C-alpha positions as CSV (number, residue, x, y, z in Angstrom):
1,M,131.9,115.8,157.7
2,D,131.9,114.0,154.4
3,H,130.4,115.7,151.3
4,E,127.2,113.9,150.1
5,V,127.4,113.6,146.4
6,S,124.1,114.3,144.7
7,K,122.8,112.8,141.4
8,S,122.9,116.4,139.9
9,E,126.6,116.7,140.4
10,I,127.3,113.4,138.5
11,K,127.4,113.8,134.7
12,V,126.5,110.9,132.6
13,T,129.4,110.1,130.1
14,P,128.9,109.9,126.3
15,L,129.6,106.1,126.4
16,Q,126.8,105.7,129.0
17,Q,124.5,107.8,126.9
18,M,125.3,105.6,123.9
19,L,124.6,102.4,126.0
20,A,121.5,103.8,127.4
21,S,120.2,104.7,123.9
22,C,121.3,101.4,122.5
23,T,119.4,99.5,125.1
24,G,116.3,101.7,124.5
25,A,116.4,101.4,120.7
26,L,116.7,97.5,120.9
27,L,113.7,97.5,123.6
28,T,111.6,99.9,121.5
29,S,112.2,97.7,118.4
30,L,111.5,94.4,120.1
31,I,108.1,95.9,121.5
32,M,107.0,97.7,118.3
33,T,108.0,95.3,115.5
34,P,105.4,92.6,116.0
35,M,102.6,95.3,115.2
36,D,104.2,96.1,112.0
37,V,104.9,92.4,111.0
38,I,101.2,91.7,111.6
39,K,100.1,94.7,109.5
40,I,102.5,93.5,106.6
41,R,101.3,89.9,106.8
42,L,97.7,91.1,106.7
43,Q,98.4,93.3,103.6
44,A,100.4,90.5,102.0
45,Q,97.2,88.0,102.1
46,T,95.4,90.4,99.9
47,G,97.9,89.7,97.2
48,Q,99.5,93.3,97.1
49,F,103.0,92.2,97.3
50,T,104.1,91.1,93.7
51,K,107.8,91.0,92.6
52,G,109.5,94.5,92.5
53,K,106.6,96.1,94.7
54,C,107.9,98.0,97.7
55,F,106.5,98.4,101.2
56,L,107.4,100.1,104.3
57,Y,108.7,98.2,107.3
58,S,108.8,100.0,110.5
59,N,110.8,98.7,113.6
60,G,109.6,101.7,115.7
61,L,112.8,103.6,115.3
62,M,112.9,104.0,111.4
63,D,110.9,103.3,108.4
64,H,112.7,101.2,105.9
65,L,111.8,100.6,102.3
66,C,111.5,96.9,101.5
67,V,111.3,95.3,98.1
68,C,109.3,92.2,97.3
69,E,111.3,89.3,96.1
70,E,110.5,86.8,93.6
71,G,109.0,83.4,93.9
72,G,106.7,81.3,96.1
73,S,106.4,81.9,99.8
74,K,110.1,81.8,100.8
75,A,110.0,85.4,102.1
76,W,108.5,85.7,105.5
77,Y,105.8,88.2,104.5
78,K,104.6,85.7,101.7
79,K,104.1,82.9,104.0
80,P,100.6,81.5,103.7
81,G,98.0,82.4,106.1
82,C,94.3,83.2,106.3
83,F,93.9,85.9,108.9
84,Q,90.6,87.5,110.0
85,G,92.2,90.6,111.7
86,T,95.1,91.8,113.9
87,L,94.3,89.5,117.0
88,D,93.6,86.5,114.7
89,A,96.9,87.0,112.8
90,F,98.8,87.3,116.0
91,L,97.4,84.0,117.5
92,K,97.7,82.0,114.3
93,I,101.4,83.3,113.6
94,T,102.6,82.3,117.1
95,R,100.8,78.9,117.0
96,S,101.9,77.9,113.6
97,E,105.2,79.5,113.0
98,G,106.5,80.1,116.7
99,I,106.8,83.5,118.5
100,S,110.0,84.5,116.9
101,S,108.0,84.9,113.6
102,L,106.6,88.2,115.1
103,W,110.1,89.7,114.7
104,S,110.5,88.6,111.0
105,G,112.8,90.9,108.9
106,L,114.0,92.9,112.0
107,P,117.8,92.2,112.2
108,P,118.8,93.7,108.8
109,T,116.9,97.0,109.6
110,L,118.6,97.3,113.1
111,V,121.9,97.6,111.4
112,M,120.8,101.2,110.3
113,A,118.3,102.0,113.1
114,V,120.4,101.4,116.2
115,P,123.3,103.5,115.1
116,A,120.9,106.3,113.9
117,T,119.2,106.2,117.4
118,V,122.6,106.2,119.3
119,I,123.9,109.1,117.3
120,Y,120.7,111.0,117.6
121,F,120.3,110.7,121.4
122,T,123.8,111.2,122.3
123,S,124.2,114.0,120.2
124,Y,121.1,115.7,121.6
125,D,122.4,115.3,125.3
126,Q,125.8,116.4,124.5
127,L,124.5,119.5,122.5
128,T,122.2,120.4,125.2
129,A,124.9,120.3,128.0
130,F,127.1,122.4,125.8
131,L,124.4,125.0,125.2
132,K,123.3,125.1,128.8
133,S,126.9,125.9,129.7
134,K,126.9,128.8,127.2
135,L,123.3,130.3,127.5
136,G,122.3,129.2,131.0
137,E,120.1,126.3,132.5
138,N,116.8,128.1,131.9
139,E,117.1,128.8,128.1
140,T,113.9,127.4,126.7
141,R,115.1,127.3,123.3
142,I,117.9,124.9,123.8
143,P,115.9,121.7,123.0
144,I,114.8,123.2,119.7
145,V,118.5,123.9,118.7
146,A,119.9,120.8,120.1
147,G,117.0,118.7,118.6
148,I,117.3,120.2,115.0
149,L,121.1,119.8,115.0
150,A,121.1,116.2,116.5
151,R,118.6,115.1,113.8
152,F,120.5,116.9,111.1
153,G,123.6,114.8,112.0
154,A,121.8,111.4,112.4
155,V,120.0,111.8,108.9
156,T,123.1,112.9,107.2
157,V,125.3,110.0,108.5
158,I,122.4,107.3,107.7
159,S,121.0,108.6,104.5
160,P,123.7,107.1,102.2
161,L,123.8,103.9,104.1
162,E,119.9,103.5,103.7
163,L,120.2,104.0,99.9
164,I,122.8,101.3,99.9
165,R,121.0,98.8,102.1
166,T,117.9,99.3,99.7
167,K,119.9,98.4,96.6
168,M,121.6,95.4,98.1
169,Q,118.3,94.0,99.3
170,S,116.6,94.5,96.1
171,K,119.4,93.2,93.8
172,K,120.9,90.6,96.2
173,F,124.2,92.3,95.7
174,S,127.3,91.2,97.3
175,Y,129.5,93.7,99.3
176,K,132.0,93.8,96.3
177,E,129.3,94.7,93.9
178,V,127.9,97.3,96.1
179,R,131.3,98.9,96.3
180,Q,131.7,98.9,92.5
181,C,128.0,100.3,92.2
182,V,128.6,103.1,94.8
183,S,132.0,104.1,93.1
184,T,130.5,104.1,89.6
185,R,127.6,106.3,90.9
186,V,130.0,108.7,92.7
187,S,132.1,108.9,89.5
188,Q,129.1,109.7,87.3
189,D,126.8,111.9,89.7
190,G,129.3,113.0,92.2
191,W,129.3,112.2,96.2
192,I,126.0,114.3,96.5
193,S,124.0,111.3,94.7
194,L,124.6,109.3,97.8
195,W,122.3,111.5,99.7
196,K,119.4,111.5,97.2
197,G,116.8,110.6,99.9
198,W,118.2,113.2,102.4
199,S,115.9,116.2,101.8
200,P,112.4,114.5,102.3
201,T,113.8,112.8,105.4
202,V,115.1,116.1,106.8
203,L,111.9,117.9,106.1
204,R,110.0,115.2,108.1
205,D,112.4,114.4,110.9
206,V,113.9,117.9,111.7
207,P,110.6,119.6,112.5
208,F,109.4,116.6,114.3
209,S,112.6,116.6,116.4
210,A,112.4,120.4,117.3
211,M,108.8,120.0,118.2
212,Y,109.2,116.8,120.1
213,W,112.1,117.8,122.3
214,Y,110.8,121.3,123.0
215,N,107.5,119.8,124.1
216,Y,109.1,116.7,126.0
217,E,111.2,119.0,128.2
218,A,108.4,121.4,128.8
219,L,105.8,118.7,129.7
220,K,108.4,116.9,132.0
221,K,109.0,120.1,133.9
222,W,105.3,120.9,134.2
223,L,104.5,117.1,135.4
224,C,107.2,117.5,137.8
225,E,106.0,120.7,139.3
226,K,102.3,119.4,139.4
227,S,103.5,116.2,141.3
228,G,105.7,118.3,143.6
229,L,108.9,116.4,142.3
230,Y,112.3,117.4,141.8
231,E,113.3,114.5,139.6
232,P,111.0,113.0,136.9
233,T,109.8,109.5,137.4
234,F,109.7,106.7,134.8
235,M,105.9,107.4,134.1
236,I,106.5,111.2,133.8
237,N,109.1,110.5,131.2
238,F,106.8,107.8,129.6
239,T,103.8,110.3,129.5
240,S,105.8,113.3,128.2
241,G,107.3,111.1,125.6
242,A,103.9,109.8,124.4
243,L,102.2,113.2,124.2
244,S,104.9,115.2,122.5
245,G,105.6,112.4,120.1
246,S,101.9,112.4,119.2
247,F,101.8,116.1,118.8
248,A,104.9,116.1,116.5
249,A,103.5,113.2,114.5
250,V,100.3,115.2,113.6
251,V,102.0,118.3,112.8
252,T,104.6,116.4,110.4
253,L,102.3,114.0,108.8
254,P,102.2,115.8,105.4
255,F,105.9,115.5,105.2
256,D,105.6,111.7,106.1
257,V,103.1,111.4,103.2
258,V,105.6,113.0,100.9
259,K,108.6,111.2,102.1
260,T,106.9,107.7,101.5
261,Q,106.0,108.9,97.9
262,K,109.6,110.2,97.2
263,Q,111.2,107.0,98.8
264,I,109.1,104.8,96.4
265,Q,109.7,107.2,93.4
266,L,113.4,107.0,94.1
267,W,113.4,103.1,94.3
268,M,111.5,102.9,90.9
269,N,114.1,105.3,89.3
270,E,116.9,103.2,90.9
271,S,115.8,99.6,90.0
272,H,113.8,100.0,87.0
273,K,115.4,103.0,85.4
274,M,112.0,104.4,85.0
275,S,111.7,107.9,83.6
276,I,109.8,109.2,86.6
277,P,110.7,112.8,87.2
278,S,113.0,112.5,90.0
279,S,113.5,116.3,90.4
280,M,109.8,116.5,91.6
281,S,110.0,118.6,94.7
282,T,108.3,118.1,98.1
283,W,106.1,121.3,97.4
284,V,105.3,119.8,93.8
285,I,104.2,116.4,95.3
286,M,102.1,118.3,98.0
287,K,100.3,120.4,95.5
288,N,99.6,117.2,93.4
289,I,98.1,115.4,96.6
290,V,96.1,118.4,97.5
291,A,94.8,118.6,94.0
292,K,93.8,115.0,93.8
293,Y,92.6,114.3,97.3
294,G,92.2,117.8,98.9
295,V,94.0,118.9,102.1
296,S,93.0,115.7,103.9
297,G,95.1,113.6,101.5
298,L,98.0,115.2,103.3
299,F,96.8,113.5,106.5
300,T,96.2,110.2,105.3
301,G,97.2,107.5,107.6
302,L,97.1,109.7,110.7
303,T,95.7,106.9,113.1
304,P,98.3,104.3,112.0
305,R,101.1,106.8,112.4
306,L,99.8,107.9,116.0
307,I,99.4,104.2,117.1
308,K,103.0,103.5,115.9
309,I,104.7,106.7,117.0
310,A,103.2,107.4,120.6
311,P,104.0,104.3,122.1
312,A,107.5,104.1,120.4
313,C,108.5,107.6,121.5
314,A,107.3,106.7,125.0
315,I,109.3,103.5,125.3
316,M,112.4,104.9,123.8
317,I,112.6,108.0,125.9
318,S,111.7,106.6,129.2
319,S,113.9,103.5,128.8
320,Y,116.8,106.0,127.8
321,E,116.2,108.2,130.6
322,F,116.0,105.0,132.8
323,G,119.4,103.9,131.6
324,K,121.0,107.1,132.2
325,D,119.5,107.2,135.7
326,F,120.8,103.9,136.4
327,F,124.3,104.9,135.5
328,Q,124.0,108.1,137.7
329,K,122.9,106.2,140.7
330,H,125.8,103.6,140.1
331,S,128.3,106.4,139.9
332,V,126.8,108.1,143.0
333,G,127.0,104.8,144.8
334,S,130.6,104.3,143.9
335,K,131.6,107.9,144.7
336,Q,130.2,107.5,148.1
337,S,131.5,104.1,149.0
């Protein structure tokens, strides 16, 4: 009698995990970016975007600091438009500029966001498998440890690249000029200077990652038990991703507020050589916010952050799990045939 090959016996390879996370990342950014593009266009019509000012651009995977350029309405966010609100902006932009305008500014950010997502998700799965082999399948702390280490790795790899990208975008540097700029910087301040934006990012992303994965795995297991299922469905993954992402987003919001301030401060230091105290620690910035606006100041922008993070987490994790599931089924089929 032939041995039936079950799905649980088939391991998804790292390359398949990378393909699944890459597909998930592209899908997430395609669905989430139009919301942010509309938000930026609505802000731009109030005249906030003067030369040298910076704004955050989110593609659903990462926040990128973008710097306003000079001159007329050449830049996508400066195109003229008189919008009455989100829906009005959506309809007018698609009608007068074409549907592709809803993804303005996306390609340059994907160069950073897709590799970061691929490193993060693949590392998480590889670490989880390794820890399970050492500590046993039912060790509940595995998602926390794997989530922390995977995020540390992704942030450490991407941090210097993000600094270089911001510099290139702001000064319109060529690659040769960037190379010179980086080598000058390294010779003056050492290699560590390339990781200037690392600590505020880690302070926000690492706790987020630990909470997200722990809650995601727990919710997924609980929902499977409640539904009497052995394997989670697409909707279970989607719901678990949205809920665990929302919870982690609320808890880490103060660090998000600080990270945005630090990013802008760092940019001002870099571009205008302004004497803003760059050594201002996260805790000092937090104290200043509390002194000025009260504790609620640390939770500004909660609703926009939830609107952005809950669906992004849900889309990313469910499409990633769907991709892995596809590869598993494909492998099972080829093994049995």
